[in-house]
VOGU-3710 file (C-alpha; in Angstrom, 3 decimals, decimal comma):
1> mqgsslaaaq> 101,135/140,417/155,834  104,598/140,003/156,455  105,599/138,769/152,984  104,618/142,146/151,236  106,117/144,357/153,704  109,119/142,028/153,134  109,325/141,951/149,022  107,818/145,863/149,657  111,549/146,003/152,113  113,300/144,601/149,113
11> vlekskseil> 112,096/147,191/146,152  112,510/149,803/148,532  116,467/149,074/149,404  117,459/148,176/145,718  116,066/151,250/144,661  117,079/153,975/146,684  119,387/155,344/144,707  117,026/155,835/141,817  114,231/157,444/144,797  116,927/159,787/146,160
21> stwekwvrdv> 117,608/160,835/142,490  114,479/161,526/141,750  113,584/163,368/144,927  116,651/165,451/144,275  115,568/165,965/140,136  111,835/166,624/141,575  112,611/169,518/144,149  114,987/171,195/141,751  112,695/171,327/138,865  109,472/172,083/141,257
31> lpsaraetrs> 111,535/174,814/143,760  113,905/177,361/141,401  115,065/178,042/144,864  116,676/174,183/145,223  118,809/175,067/142,044  121,487/176,523/144,013  121,425/174,208/146,778  123,584/171,197/147,191  122,953/167,361/146,312  123,094/166,634/150,069
41> alrdsipdfl> 120,888/170,241/151,439  118,059/168,726/148,994  118,540/164,619/150,314  118,770/165,858/154,218  117,095/162,912/155,967  115,596/160,797/152,978  117,875/158,181/153,303  117,899/157,808/157,144  113,863/157,941/156,505  114,272/155,313/153,503
51> ddlvaalrsn> 116,485/153,237/155,637  113,888/153,420/158,679  110,885/152,364/156,510  112,811/149,602/154,893  114,102/148,833/158,756  110,003/149,562/160,189  108,646/146,462/157,048  111,459/143,750/157,672  110,393/143,908/161,440  107,690/143,106/163,499
61> ldelkpdii> 105,809/146,226/163,827  104,645/144,970/167,306  108,503/144,994/168,466  109,680/148,524/167,202  110,553/151,603/169,023  107,546/153,857/168,250  110,018/157,017/167,376  110,571/154,525/164,173  106,862/154,120/163,446
//
């Protein structure tokens, strides 16, 4: 299981910019009110969430702080 978690972490880390761009486009397409929002307003905490997810996938889940999981 650890190997697949590490592979997923690598894919997420490598694809972070693409994930953020896709998220931003999707939100603007689906929510008309989001079209006037800034990039940082739309992305908000998504970059931190992705970083935490990568950290969780790379770590032993038993050793993680509960706020990361």
